Every structure is written in C-alpha cells, then in structure tokens.
PDB file as gemmi writes it, atoms N, CA and C in Angstrom:
CRYST1    1.000    1.000    1.000  90.00  90.00  90.00 P 1                      
ATOM      1  N   UNK A   1      -3.760 -11.202   5.556  1.00  0.00           N  
ATOM      2  CA  UNK A   1      -3.965 -10.547   4.287  1.00  0.00           C  
ATOM      3  C   UNK A   1      -5.307 -10.976   3.742  1.00  0.00           C  
ATOM      4  N   UNK A   2      -6.043 -10.005   3.264  1.00  0.00           N  
ATOM      5  CA  UNK A   2      -7.317 -10.302   2.633  1.00  0.00           C  
ATOM      6  C   UNK A   2      -7.242  -9.798   1.188  1.00  0.00           C  
ATOM      7  N   UNK A   3      -7.569 -10.630   0.234  1.00  0.00           N  
ATOM      8  CA  UNK A   3      -7.547 -10.270  -1.148  1.00  0.00           C  
ATOM      9  C   UNK A   3      -8.932 -10.195  -1.659  1.00  0.00           C  
ATOM     10  N   UNK A   4      -9.222  -9.154  -2.472  1.00  0.00           N  
ATOM     11  CA  UNK A   4     -10.602  -9.000  -3.019  1.00  0.00           C  
ATOM     12  C   UNK A   4     -10.552  -8.416  -4.434  1.00  0.00           C  
ATOM     13  N   UNK A   5     -11.656  -7.845  -4.822  1.00  0.00           N  
ATOM     14  CA  UNK A   5     -11.761  -7.292  -6.201  1.00  0.00           C  
ATOM     15  C   UNK A   5     -10.939  -5.992  -6.334  1.00  0.00           C  
ATOM     16  N   UNK A   6     -10.492  -5.462  -5.236  1.00  0.00           N  
ATOM     17  CA  UNK A   6      -9.750  -4.151  -5.322  1.00  0.00           C  
ATOM     18  C   UNK A   6      -8.257  -4.359  -4.959  1.00  0.00           C  
ATOM     19  N   UNK A   7      -7.723  -5.558  -5.235  1.00  0.00           N  
ATOM     20  CA  UNK A   7      -6.328  -5.840  -5.081  1.00  0.00           C  
ATOM     21  C   UNK A   7      -5.639  -6.011  -6.370  1.00  0.00           C  
ATOM     22  N   UNK A   8      -4.514  -5.267  -6.597  1.00  0.00           N  
ATOM     23  CA  UNK A   8      -3.874  -5.325  -7.905  1.00  0.00           C  
ATOM     24  C   UNK A   8      -2.308  -5.422  -7.730  1.00  0.00           C  
ATOM     25  N   UNK A   9      -1.752  -6.010  -8.761  1.00  0.00           N  
ATOM     26  CA  UNK A   9      -0.308  -6.154  -8.852  1.00  0.00           C  
ATOM     27  C   UNK A   9       0.234  -5.074  -9.757  1.00  0.00           C  
ATOM     28  N   UNK A  10       1.207  -4.297  -9.314  1.00  0.00           N  
ATOM     29  CA  UNK A  10       1.821  -3.251 -10.067  1.00  0.00           C  
ATOM     30  C   UNK A  10       3.270  -3.611 -10.272  1.00  0.00           C  
ATOM     31  N   UNK A  11       3.792  -3.547 -11.532  1.00  0.00           N  
ATOM     32  CA  UNK A  11       5.176  -3.814 -11.879  1.00  0.00           C  
ATOM     33  C   UNK A  11       5.914  -2.454 -11.823  1.00  0.00           C  
ATOM     34  N   UNK A  12       7.034  -2.401 -11.087  1.00  0.00           N  
ATOM     35  CA  UNK A  12       7.834  -1.214 -11.015  1.00  0.00           C  
ATOM     36  C   UNK A  12       9.293  -1.555 -11.329  1.00  0.00           C  
ATOM     37  N   UNK A  13      10.117  -0.539 -11.343  1.00  0.00           N  
ATOM     38  CA  UNK A  13      11.557  -0.776 -11.576  1.00  0.00           C  
ATOM     39  C   UNK A  13      12.202  -1.549 -10.421  1.00  0.00           C  
ATOM     40  N   UNK A  14      11.548  -1.511  -9.208  1.00  0.00           N  
ATOM     41  CA  UNK A  14      12.062  -2.131  -8.067  1.00  0.00           C  
ATOM     42  C   UNK A  14      11.466  -3.526  -7.776  1.00  0.00           C  
ATOM     43  N   UNK A  15      10.565  -3.972  -8.595  1.00  0.00           N  
ATOM     44  CA  UNK A  15       9.977  -5.262  -8.355  1.00  0.00           C  
ATOM     45  C   UNK A  15       8.486  -5.176  -8.606  1.00  0.00           C  
ATOM     46  N   UNK A  16       7.749  -6.115  -8.009  1.00  0.00           N  
ATOM     47  CA  UNK A  16       6.309  -6.200  -8.119  1.00  0.00           C  
ATOM     48  C   UNK A  16       5.729  -5.858  -6.742  1.00  0.00           C  
ATOM     49  N   UNK A  17       4.652  -5.039  -6.756  1.00  0.00           N  
ATOM     50  CA  UNK A  17       4.018  -4.593  -5.526  1.00  0.00           C  
ATOM     51  C   UNK A  17       2.521  -4.913  -5.604  1.00  0.00           C  
ATOM     52  N   UNK A  18       1.964  -5.508  -4.585  1.00  0.00           N  
ATOM     53  CA  UNK A  18       0.511  -5.719  -4.506  1.00  0.00           C  
ATOM     54  C   UNK A  18      -0.095  -4.618  -3.623  1.00  0.00           C  
ATOM     55  N   UNK A  19      -1.081  -3.993  -4.238  1.00  0.00           N  
ATOM     56  CA  UNK A  19      -1.797  -2.867  -3.565  1.00  0.00           C  
ATOM     57  C   UNK A  19      -3.264  -3.272  -3.371  1.00  0.00           C  
ATOM     58  N   UNK A  20      -3.769  -2.891  -2.238  1.00  0.00           N  
ATOM     59  CA  UNK A  20      -5.255  -2.882  -1.926  1.00  0.00           C  
ATOM     60  C   UNK A  20      -5.692  -1.505  -2.108  1.00  0.00           C  
ATOM     61  N   UNK A  21      -6.787  -1.267  -2.931  1.00  0.00           N  
ATOM     62  CA  UNK A  21      -7.252   0.004  -3.278  1.00  0.00           C  
ATOM     63  C   UNK A  21      -8.733   0.115  -2.891  1.00  0.00           C  
ATOM     64  N   UNK A  22      -9.119   1.173  -2.235  1.00  0.00           N  
ATOM     65  CA  UNK A  22     -10.524   1.441  -1.892  1.00  0.00           C  
ATOM     66  C   UNK A  22     -11.334   1.527  -3.168  1.00  0.00           C  
ATOM     67  N   UNK A  23     -12.556   0.982  -3.219  1.00  0.00           N  
ATOM     68  CA  UNK A  23     -13.346   0.987  -4.451  1.00  0.00           C  
ATOM     69  C   UNK A  23     -13.541   2.313  -5.061  1.00  0.00           C  
ATOM     70  N   UNK A  24     -13.691   3.393  -4.285  1.00  0.00           N  
ATOM     71  CA  UNK A  24     -13.972   4.702  -4.840  1.00  0.00           C  
ATOM     72  C   UNK A  24     -12.762   5.220  -5.627  1.00  0.00           C  
ATOM     73  N   UNK A  25     -11.619   4.678  -5.398  1.00  0.00           N  
ATOM     74  CA  UNK A  25     -10.413   5.101  -6.136  1.00  0.00           C  
ATOM     75  C   UNK A  25     -10.259   4.303  -7.500  1.00  0.00           C  
ATOM     76  N   UNK A  26     -11.105   3.317  -7.713  1.00  0.00           N  
ATOM     77  CA  UNK A  26     -11.041   2.519  -8.911  1.00  0.00           C  
ATOM     78  C   UNK A  26     -11.807   3.105 -10.107  1.00  0.00           C  
ATOM     79  N   UNK A  27     -12.566   4.215  -9.796  1.00  0.00           N  
ATOM     80  CA  UNK A  27     -13.364   4.887 -10.851  1.00  0.00           C  
ATOM     81  C   UNK A  27     -12.407   5.529 -11.876  1.00  0.00           C  
ATOM     82  N   UNK A  28     -12.634   5.283 -13.181  1.00  0.00           N  
ATOM     83  CA  UNK A  28     -11.772   5.847 -14.195  1.00  0.00           C  
ATOM     84  C   UNK A  28     -11.877   7.383 -14.141  1.00  0.00           C  
ATOM     85  N   UNK A  29     -10.696   7.959 -14.255  1.00  0.00           N  
ATOM     86  CA  UNK A  29     -10.567   9.414 -14.296  1.00  0.00           C  
ATOM     87  C   UNK A  29      -9.723   9.822 -15.510  1.00  0.00           C  
ATOM     88  N   UNK A  30     -10.092  10.892 -16.191  1.00  0.00           N  
ATOM     89  CA  UNK A  30      -9.267  11.279 -17.348  1.00  0.00           C  
ATOM     90  C   UNK A  30      -7.857  11.543 -16.944  1.00  0.00           C  
ATOM     91  N   UNK A  31      -6.933  11.043 -17.734  1.00  0.00           N  
ATOM     92  CA  UNK A  31      -5.505  11.250 -17.440  1.00  0.00           C  
ATOM     93  C   UNK A  31      -4.874  10.411 -16.326  1.00  0.00           C  
ATOM     94  N   UNK A  32      -5.648   9.457 -15.840  1.00  0.00           N  
ATOM     95  CA  UNK A  32      -5.182   8.639 -14.719  1.00  0.00           C  
ATOM     96  C   UNK A  32      -5.349   7.167 -15.087  1.00  0.00           C  
ATOM     97  N   UNK A  33      -4.304   6.362 -14.883  1.00  0.00           N  
ATOM     98  CA  UNK A  33      -4.401   4.927 -15.116  1.00  0.00           C  
ATOM     99  C   UNK A  33      -4.625   4.191 -13.808  1.00  0.00           C  
ATOM    100  N   UNK A  34      -5.098   2.982 -13.979  1.00  0.00           N  
ATOM    101  CA  UNK A  34      -5.304   2.145 -12.751  1.00  0.00           C  
ATOM    102  C   UNK A  34      -3.995   1.967 -12.019  1.00  0.00           C  
ATOM    103  N   UNK A  35      -2.906   1.801 -12.739  1.00  0.00           N  
ATOM    104  CA  UNK A  35      -1.628   1.626 -12.128  1.00  0.00           C  
ATOM    105  C   UNK A  35      -1.265   2.862 -11.233  1.00  0.00           C  
ATOM    106  N   UNK A  36      -1.485   4.059 -11.804  1.00  0.00           N  
ATOM    107  CA  UNK A  36      -1.180   5.256 -11.054  1.00  0.00           C  
ATOM    108  C   UNK A  36      -2.096   5.402  -9.804  1.00  0.00           C  
ATOM    109  N   UNK A  37      -3.412   5.058  -9.949  1.00  0.00           N  
ATOM    110  CA  UNK A  37      -4.289   5.162  -8.820  1.00  0.00           C  
ATOM    111  C   UNK A  37      -3.879   4.139  -7.753  1.00  0.00           C  
ATOM    112  N   UNK A  38      -3.448   2.962  -8.084  1.00  0.00           N  
ATOM    113  CA  UNK A  38      -2.960   2.009  -7.075  1.00  0.00           C  
ATOM    114  C   UNK A  38      -1.776   2.586  -6.375  1.00  0.00           C  
ATOM    115  N   UNK A  39      -0.851   3.117  -7.065  1.00  0.00           N  
ATOM    116  CA  UNK A  39       0.394   3.613  -6.456  1.00  0.00           C  
ATOM    117  C   UNK A  39       0.083   4.850  -5.575  1.00  0.00           C  
ATOM    118  N   UNK A  40      -0.844   5.731  -5.996  1.00  0.00           N  
ATOM    119  CA  UNK A  40      -1.156   7.019  -5.307  1.00  0.00           C  
ATOM    120  C   UNK A  40      -2.070   6.761  -4.114  1.00  0.00           C  
ATOM    121  N   UNK A  41      -3.034   5.911  -4.248  1.00  0.00           N  
ATOM    122  CA  UNK A  41      -4.111   5.784  -3.248  1.00  0.00           C  
ATOM    123  C   UNK A  41      -4.160   4.434  -2.539  1.00  0.00           C  
ATOM    124  N   UNK A  42      -3.435   3.428  -3.098  1.00  0.00           N  
ATOM    125  CA  UNK A  42      -3.497   2.127  -2.523  1.00  0.00           C  
ATOM    126  C   UNK A  42      -2.685   1.897  -1.291  1.00  0.00           C  
ATOM    127  N   UNK A  43      -2.921   0.816  -0.565  1.00  0.00           N  
ATOM    128  CA  UNK A  43      -2.195   0.422   0.532  1.00  0.00           C  
ATOM    129  C   UNK A  43      -1.306  -0.808   0.170  1.00  0.00           C  
ATOM    130  N   UNK A  44      -0.033  -0.666   0.329  1.00  0.00           N  
ATOM    131  CA  UNK A  44       0.876  -1.796  -0.013  1.00  0.00           C  
ATOM    132  C   UNK A  44       0.626  -2.955   0.895  1.00  0.00           C  
ATOM    133  N   UNK A  45       0.492  -4.145   0.271  1.00  0.00           N  
ATOM    134  CA  UNK A  45       0.245  -5.335   0.966  1.00  0.00           C  
ATOM    135  C   UNK A  45       1.445  -6.310   0.984  1.00  0.00           C  
ATOM    136  N   UNK A  46       2.155  -6.255  -0.187  1.00  0.00           N  
ATOM    137  CA  UNK A  46       3.377  -7.112  -0.294  1.00  0.00           C  
ATOM    138  C   UNK A  46       4.217  -6.621  -1.430  1.00  0.00           C  
ATOM    139  N   UNK A  47       5.496  -6.953  -1.383  1.00  0.00           N  
ATOM    140  CA  UNK A  47       6.502  -6.539  -2.331  1.00  0.00           C  
ATOM    141  C   UNK A  47       7.325  -7.744  -2.763  1.00  0.00           C  
ATOM    142  N   UNK A  48       7.530  -7.899  -4.078  1.00  0.00           N  
ATOM    143  CA  UNK A  48       8.361  -8.997  -4.534  1.00  0.00           C  
ATOM    144  C   UNK A  48       9.618  -8.413  -5.177  1.00  0.00           C  
ATOM    145  N   UNK A  49      10.757  -8.813  -4.667  1.00  0.00           N  
ATOM    146  CA  UNK A  49      12.009  -8.312  -5.199  1.00  0.00           C  
ATOM    147  C   UNK A  49      12.945  -9.516  -5.335  1.00  0.00           C  
ATOM    148  N   UNK A  50      13.520  -9.712  -6.526  1.00  0.00           N  
ATOM    149  CA  UNK A  50      14.446 -10.780  -6.803  1.00  0.00           C  
ATOM    150  C   UNK A  50      13.782 -12.146  -6.441  1.00  0.00           C  
ATOM    151  N   UNK A  51      12.490 -12.300  -6.747  1.00  0.00           N  
ATOM    152  CA  UNK A  51      11.816 -13.574  -6.531  1.00  0.00           C  
ATOM    153  C   UNK A  51      11.343 -13.903  -5.181  1.00  0.00           C  
ATOM    154  N   UNK A  52      11.608 -13.002  -4.174  1.00  0.00           N  
ATOM    155  CA  UNK A  52      11.198 -13.209  -2.827  1.00  0.00           C  
ATOM    156  C   UNK A  52      10.123 -12.194  -2.450  1.00  0.00           C  
ATOM    157  N   UNK A  53       8.994 -12.707  -1.825  1.00  0.00           N  
ATOM    158  CA  UNK A  53       7.904 -11.814  -1.357  1.00  0.00           C  
ATOM    159  C   UNK A  53       8.221 -11.318   0.008  1.00  0.00           C  
ATOM    160  N   UNK A  54       7.957 -10.077   0.292  1.00  0.00           N  
ATOM    161  CA  UNK A  54       8.144  -9.423   1.543  1.00  0.00           C  
ATOM    162  C   UNK A  54       6.896  -8.668   1.972  1.00  0.00           C  
ATOM    163  N   UNK A  55       6.797  -8.484   3.308  1.00  0.00           N  
ATOM    164  CA  UNK A  55       5.746  -7.586   3.797  1.00  0.00           C  
ATOM    165  C   UNK A  55       6.215  -6.150   3.459  1.00  0.00           C  
ATOM    166  N   UNK A  56       5.286  -5.133   3.503  1.00  0.00           N  
ATOM    167  CA  UNK A  56       5.669  -3.764   3.272  1.00  0.00           C  
ATOM    168  C   UNK A  56       6.886  -3.363   4.107  1.00  0.00           C  
ATOM    169  N   UNK A  57       7.816  -2.664   3.544  1.00  0.00           N  
ATOM    170  CA  UNK A  57       9.040  -2.300   4.255  1.00  0.00           C  
ATOM    171  C   UNK A  57      10.198  -3.231   3.932  1.00  0.00           C  
ATOM    172  N   UNK A  58       9.907  -4.394   3.347  1.00  0.00           N  
ATOM    173  CA  UNK A  58      10.889  -5.361   2.847  1.00  0.00           C  
ATOM    174  C   UNK A  58      11.827  -5.841   3.978  1.00  0.00           C  
ATOM    175  N   UNK A  59      11.369  -5.879   5.169  1.00  0.00           N  
ATOM    176  CA  UNK A  59      12.181  -6.400   6.313  1.00  0.00           C  
ATOM    177  C   UNK A  59      11.844  -7.806   6.659  1.00  0.00           C  
ATOM    178  N   UNK A  60      10.579  -8.154   6.474  1.00  0.00           N  
ATOM    179  CA  UNK A  60      10.101  -9.488   6.839  1.00  0.00           C  
ATOM    180  C   UNK A  60       9.630 -10.256   5.645  1.00  0.00           C  
ATOM    181  N   UNK A  61      10.316 -11.356   5.288  1.00  0.00           N  
ATOM    182  CA  UNK A  61       9.911 -12.136   4.170  1.00  0.00           C  
ATOM    183  C   UNK A  61       8.646 -12.889   4.390  1.00  0.00           C  
ATOM    184  N   UNK A  62       7.877 -13.111   3.341  1.00  0.00           N  
ATOM    185  CA  UNK A  62       6.645 -13.897   3.394  1.00  0.00           C  
ATOM    186  C   UNK A  62       7.082 -15.363   3.046  1.00  0.00           C  
ATOM    187  N   UNK A  63       6.886 -16.289   3.944  1.00  0.00           N  
ATOM    188  CA  UNK A  63       7.309 -17.647   3.685  1.00  0.00           C  
ATOM    189  C   UNK A  63       6.160 -18.635   3.511  1.00  0.00           C  
ATOM    190  N   UNK A  64       4.968 -18.266   3.877  1.00  0.00           N  
ATOM    191  CA  UNK A  64       3.799 -19.143   3.806  1.00  0.00           C  
ATOM    192  C   UNK A  64       3.524 -19.421   2.317  1.00  0.00           C  
ATOM    193  N   UNK A  65       3.491 -20.677   1.886  1.00  0.00           N  
ATOM    194  CA  UNK A  65       3.348 -21.007   0.517  1.00  0.00           C  
ATOM    195  C   UNK A  65       1.945 -20.696  -0.038  1.00  0.00           C  
ATOM    196  N   UNK A  66       0.940 -20.792   0.833  1.00  0.00           N  
ATOM    197  CA  UNK A  66      -0.426 -20.448   0.455  1.00  0.00           C  
ATOM    198  C   UNK A  66      -0.575 -18.950   0.154  1.00  0.00           C  
ATOM    199  N   UNK A  67       0.006 -18.135   1.029  1.00  0.00           N  
ATOM    200  CA  UNK A  67      -0.031 -16.703   0.814  1.00  0.00           C  
ATOM    201  C   UNK A  67       0.721 -16.308  -0.434  1.00  0.00           C  
ATOM    202  N   UNK A  68       1.864 -16.947  -0.704  1.00  0.00           N  
ATOM    203  CA  UNK A  68       2.597 -16.663  -1.940  1.00  0.00           C  
ATOM    204  C   UNK A  68       1.859 -17.064  -3.172  1.00  0.00           C  
ATOM    205  N   UNK A  69       1.146 -18.169  -3.074  1.00  0.00           N  
ATOM    206  CA  UNK A  69       0.285 -18.616  -4.254  1.00  0.00           C  
ATOM    207  C   UNK A  69      -0.795 -17.582  -4.475  1.00  0.00           C  
ATOM    208  N   UNK A  70      -1.362 -17.019  -3.457  1.00  0.00           N  
ATOM    209  CA  UNK A  70      -2.407 -15.993  -3.658  1.00  0.00           C  
ATOM    210  C   UNK A  70      -1.802 -14.733  -4.259  1.00  0.00           C  
ATOM    211  N   UNK A  71      -0.635 -14.357  -3.741  1.00  0.00           N  
ATOM    212  CA  UNK A  71       0.022 -13.166  -4.307  1.00  0.00           C  
ATOM    213  C   UNK A  71       0.329 -13.314  -5.794  1.00  0.00           C  
ATOM    214  N   UNK A  72       0.704 -14.491  -6.167  1.00  0.00           N  
ATOM    215  CA  UNK A  72       1.050 -14.765  -7.597  1.00  0.00           C  
ATOM    216  C   UNK A  72      -0.151 -14.718  -8.536  1.00  0.00           C  
ATOM    217  N   UNK A  73      -1.336 -14.843  -7.960  1.00  0.00           N  
ATOM    218  CA  UNK A  73      -2.580 -14.827  -8.793  1.00  0.00           C  
ATOM    219  C   UNK A  73      -3.250 -13.463  -8.803  1.00  0.00           C  
ATOM    220  N   UNK A  74      -2.740 -12.454  -8.120  1.00  0.00           N  
ATOM    221  CA  UNK A  74      -3.382 -11.132  -8.101  1.00  0.00           C  
ATOM    222  C   UNK A  74      -3.323 -10.542  -9.519  1.00  0.00           C  
ATOM    223  N   UNK A  75      -4.422  -9.952 -10.020  1.00  0.00           N  
ATOM    224  CA  UNK A  75      -4.429  -9.419 -11.381  1.00  0.00           C  
ATOM    225  C   UNK A  75      -3.580  -8.181 -11.485  1.00  0.00           C  
ATOM    226  N   UNK A  76      -3.040  -8.009 -12.670  1.00  0.00           N  
ATOM    227  CA  UNK A  76      -2.197  -6.801 -12.971  1.00  0.00           C  
ATOM    228  C   UNK A  76      -2.997  -5.542 -13.092  1.00  0.00           C  
ATOM    229  N   UNK A  77      -2.449  -4.445 -12.665  1.00  0.00           N  
ATOM    230  CA  UNK A  77      -3.182  -3.156 -12.794  1.00  0.00           C  
ATOM    231  C   UNK A  77      -2.922  -2.607 -14.123  1.00  0.00           C  
TER     232      UNK A  77                                                      
END                                                                             
C-alpha cells in the first residue's frame, strides 16, 4: 500500500473506508463533495469494520501494525 496526498478516509454506515483518488478527481466541482468524489472515483485500499482493518472485499484482515498505524493517520474526506 502506498499512501500519498490523494488518500482519504471516508466514514460510512458500514465502517471506515480508505480511498486512493487520482489527483484530477480532487478538483472542486459544484454540487460535489470530496467524500462523494472519493466514493465515486476512488480505489478502495482498506476497510475498517468493528475495529478491524481489512483489505478490499473484507475477506483478508490487515494484521501488520505499521500498516494499521498508517491507516489510522489518513486524513478525513
């Protein structure tokens, strides 16, 4: 996993999701929020449900403590 300036955390009803978004989708557009652009155009990198981080698809848990620490520091969308 690579984290950069275009990685954001989105809170949903199902948990927290980390998205990587291409820079051209980060441009403000009328009637569109950063959260919506992340969900519509971003690539899921990780999902947190009930306190456990998973890879996309929620079948494989992320157990590496350094990766989890990085996920916890991703900025909110």
